[in-house]
N, C-alpha and C positions, 0 to 999 in steps of 0.2 A: 588329870587333876580336875577335881570337881570345884567349880566356882560357887561359893556360898553367898556372896554379896553382889548385888547388881552393880555397885560402884567399882568393885574389883573387876567385874566382867567388862565394864566400860573402859577402865584403864588398860586392861590387857587385850581387849578385842575391839578397840575403838574403830568405828566405821570411817572416821575422818582421818586419823593418823596412824601410821605404823610406827610404834614407839620402840626405841632401843630397849632391850631387856634390862630391867632394874634401873632405868634411868633416874627414877626418883630417889633411889638410895645412894646415888653417887655423892661424894663429899666435896666436889668442886663445882661451885655455882656456874662458872663459865662453861664447863663441860656439859652440865645439864642444859643450859641455855642453847649451846651449840647443837646438841642432839635434838632438842625440840624444834629448833629453827630448821635444821636439816629435814626432819620428819615432815614439818608443815610445808616446806617448799617443795618436797618431792611428792606430796599427796595429790592425787587426782580426784579425790572424793570429798575434800573439804568444801564447806559451803561459805566460807568467809576468807578474809585475807590470811596469808601465812602467819602474820604477827598475831592477829586475833585468835586464830586456831591454836597456836602454840601457847599463848597466854591463858586461854580458856582451859586448856588441858592441865596446865600447871596449877591454876587457881582451883579447878575442880578437884585435883588430887589433894591439895592442902585442905580444902574445906571438908571433903569427905573423910579424910583421915582424922580430923577433929582432935579430941583429947588423946587419941591413941598414938599420935605422931610425936616422936621424941623431940623435945625442945631444941636440941642441937640441930636435928635434921630440918625442923621447921625454919630455923634461922637461915640455914643453907638454902632452902627452897625460896624463902623470901628474898634472899640475895640474888637468886637465880632470876627472879622477876626483873630486878634492876638490870642485871646482865642481859637479859633478853631484850629489854628496851634499848640498851646500848647497841647490841648487835643488829637490831633492826633500825637503828638511827632514830629512835623515838625518845631518847633521853634529853 
């Protein structure tokens, strides 16, 4: 598969986190947060705390998707931010 956008390349081939395939298309905010948390905690290449790495990747995806992101999926991903905070004890 040829990657046409640098943001897609970052999401799929991040040097900091090994993400679960299609994690951002899941419909359960808790599952998205759990997957990102797991990826961040397992990473040996991240340069920040697991919480910051996971939140950064989620925010990056939301911002880069922009207007192309389905409104329903945007709400799910925004809920995943809150869930991520709770799972890391930051809420």
